[in-house]
C-alpha positions in Angstrom: 81.5 236.8 98.1 84.1 234.0 98.3 83.1 230.3 97.6 84.5 227.4 99.5 84.9 224.6 97.1 86.3 222.2 99.7 83.8 219.5 100.5 84.0 218.0 103.9 83.5 214.2 103.9 81.5 212.8 106.7 81.5 209.0 107.1 78.2 207.4 107.3 77.4 204.6 109.7 77.2 201.8 107.1 81.0 201.3 106.6 81.9 200.3 110.2 79.0 197.8 110.0 80.5 196.3 106.9 83.9 195.8 108.7 82.3 194.1 111.7 80.3 191.9 109.5 83.4 190.7 107.6 85.1 189.9 110.9 82.2 187.8 112.1 82.1 185.9 108.8 85.8 185.2 109.1 85.5 184.0 112.7 82.5 181.8 111.7 84.5 180.3 108.9 87.4 179.6 111.3 85.1 178.0 113.8 83.5 175.9 111.1 87.0 174.8 110.0 88.0 174.0 113.6 84.8 172.0 114.1 85.3 170.2 110.8 88.9 169.4 111.7 87.9 168.2 115.1 85.1 166.0 113.6 87.5 164.7 111.0 90.1 163.9 113.6 87.4 162.1 115.8 86.2 160.0 112.9 89.8 159.3 111.9 90.6 158.2 115.4 87.4 156.2 115.5 88.2 154.5 112.2 91.8 153.9 113.3 90.5 152.2 116.5 88.1 150.1 114.5 90.9 149.1 112.1 93.1 148.1 115.0 90.3 146.0 116.4 89.8 144.4 113.0 93.5 143.8 112.8 93.6 142.2 116.2 90.7 139.9 115.3 92.4 138.9 112.1 95.6 138.2 114.0 93.6 136.1 116.4 92.1 134.1 113.6 95.5 133.7 111.9 96.9 132.4 115.2 93.9 129.9 115.6 94.4 128.7 112.0 98.1 128.3 112.6 97.4 126.2 115.7 94.9 124.1 113.7 97.5 123.7 110.9 100.1 122.6 113.4 97.6 120.2 115.0 96.8 118.7 111.6 100.5 118.5 110.7 101.1 116.7 114.0 98.3 114.3 113.3 99.7 113.8 109.8 103.1 113.1 111.2 101.7 110.6 113.7 99.7 108.9 110.9 102.7 108.8 108.7 104.8 107.3 111.5 102.0 104.7 112.2 101.8 103.8 108.5 105.6 103.5 108.4 105.7 101.3 111.4 102.9 99.2 110.0 104.7 98.8 106.7 107.9 97.8 108.6 105.9 95.3 110.7 104.4 93.8 107.5 107.7 93.6 105.8 109.3 92.0 108.9 106.4 89.5 109.1 106.7 88.6 105.5 110.4 88.1 105.9 109.8 85.9 108.9 107.2 83.9 107.0 109.6 83.4 104.1 112.3 82.4 106.5 109.9 80.0 108.3 108.8 78.5 105.0 112.5 77.9 104.2 113.2 76.4 107.6 109.9 74.7 108.3 107.7 73.4 105.5 104.9 72.7 107.9 103.9 73.6 111.5 103.0 70.5 113.6 100.4 71.5 116.2 99.8 68.0 117.6 101.7 64.7 117.8 99.7 61.7 119.1 100.4 57.9 119.3 98.1 54.9 119.0 98.6 51.2 119.0 98.0 49.7 115.5 98.1 46.3 113.9 100.2 45.3 110.9 97.7 46.8 108.4 97.8 50.2 110.1 94.4 49.9 111.8 94.4 51.5 115.2 93.7 49.2 118.2 93.7 52.0 120.7 92.6 55.7 120.4 95.2 58.3 119.6 96.5 60.1 122.6 95.4 57.4 125.1 97.6 55.1 127.2 98.5 51.9 125.5 98.4 48.5 127.0 101.9 46.9 126.8 100.5 43.4 126.7 98.5 44.2 123.5 101.1 46.6 121.9 102.1 45.9 118.3 103.0 48.9 116.2 103.4 52.3 117.8 102.0 54.6 115.2 102.5 58.4 115.4 100.0 60.9 113.9 100.6 64.6 113.2 98.2 67.4 112.8 99.9 70.2 110.8 99.4 73.5 109.0 101.2 73.6 105.7 103.6 76.4 104.9 105.4 75.1 101.7 102.2 74.2 100.0 102.4 71.6 97.3 105.8 70.3 98.3 106.5 66.7 99.3 109.0 66.5 102.2 110.8 63.8 104.2 110.4 63.7 107.9 112.8 61.9 110.2 111.4 60.2 113.3 113.0 59.1 116.5 111.5 56.6 119.0 112.9 56.3 122.5 112.0 53.2 124.5 111.2 52.8 128.2 114.9 53.0 129.0 115.3 56.2 127.0 117.3 54.5 124.3 116.9 55.3 120.6 115.1 52.4 118.9 116.8 51.5 115.6 116.9 48.7 113.0 119.0 47.5 110.2 117.4 50.0 107.7 117.3 53.0 110.1 118.8 56.3 109.0 121.8 57.3 111.0 120.7 58.9 114.3 117.0 58.1 113.6 114.5 55.2 113.9 112.9 55.7 110.5 111.9 58.3 107.9 108.7 58.9 106.0 107.5 61.2 103.2 104.7 63.6 103.6 103.0 65.4 100.7 101.8 67.2 98.9 101.6 69.6 101.7 98.1 71.3 102.0 97.5 74.9 103.1 94.8 74.2 105.7 95.1 72.0 108.8 95.6 68.4 108.0 96.1 65.1 109.9 98.6 62.5 108.6 99.6 59.1 110.2 103.3 58.3 109.9 104.8 54.9 109.6 104.6 52.9 112.8 107.3 51.0 114.6 106.9 47.6 116.2 106.1 44.0 115.4 103.1 41.8 114.5 103.2 40.0 117.8 101.2 41.4 120.7 103.2 42.5 123.7 106.0 43.7 121.5 106.8 46.6 123.8 107.5 46.6 127.6 105.6 48.9 130.0 107.1 52.3 130.7 107.4 55.8 129.3 108.2 56.3 125.6 108.9 59.3 123.4 108.4 60.1 119.7 110.2 63.0 118.0 109.6 64.3 114.5 112.5 66.1 112.8 113.1 68.1 109.6 116.6 69.1 108.5 118.2 68.6 111.9 115.4 70.5 113.6 112.9 68.9 116.0 109.4 70.0 115.0 107.4 68.2 117.7 107.8 65.6 120.4 105.3 63.4 122.3 105.8 61.5 125.6 103.3 58.6 126.1 103.0 55.6 128.4 102.6 51.9 127.9 100.9 50.3 131.0 
C-alpha cells in the first residue's frame, strides 16, 4: 500500500480576519490624522485671526498715541512761541524804558498854575481861573512820576502871555523864560512847585489866555493853557 506524504494545506478563517482588521486600523489612524490636522488648522486659523485682531488693536493704540504726541508737541511749540514772544516783549519794554529814562528823567502827568505872592504862597487854587486884577506871580506846579530816580535835573520853562509872546527877562536862558532844578527825583508820584514869574504888584498881568511849557533837553514834557480874567 502506497502512502501519500503530501499534506494539503487548508487556510483557516482567522487570517482573512486579521487582514481586514489591519486595514480598519490603518483607516482609523488616517481618519484620526485628518481630524487632528483639520483641528490644528482650525485652531491655527483661529489663533491667526486673534493675532491679527490684537495687531489691529495695537496699531490703533499706536495711532492714538501718535496723535496725542503730535498734539502735545503742537502745544509745546505754541507754548514755546508764546514764551519767546513774551521774552521779546519784555526785552523790548526794558529797552524802551531804558531809552525813556535816557530821554525823559520824569513823566509829568499834570501841569497846573496858581496865583502866588512874593513868598510863594498861593492866592488862588491851582488849576482855577486867575483874576488879572490880583495877579502877582504865576506859579506852575507839576505832578510827576520819576524815572531817573535820585537824579537832580534842570527843567526849562516857557511862559507865553496873552498875545502869545514868549515872556523873558534879563536873566532868561536863550529861548526860555526861566529854568529851575528838580531833585532828587523820587520813584513814586510827586508834586513840585516851580519858580513863578511875575511881580510883587497886584494886577501885574493883563486879562487873556496864557500858556506854560516845561521842557527838558529840547523836548517839551508838558504844557498848560490857562486864563486870567
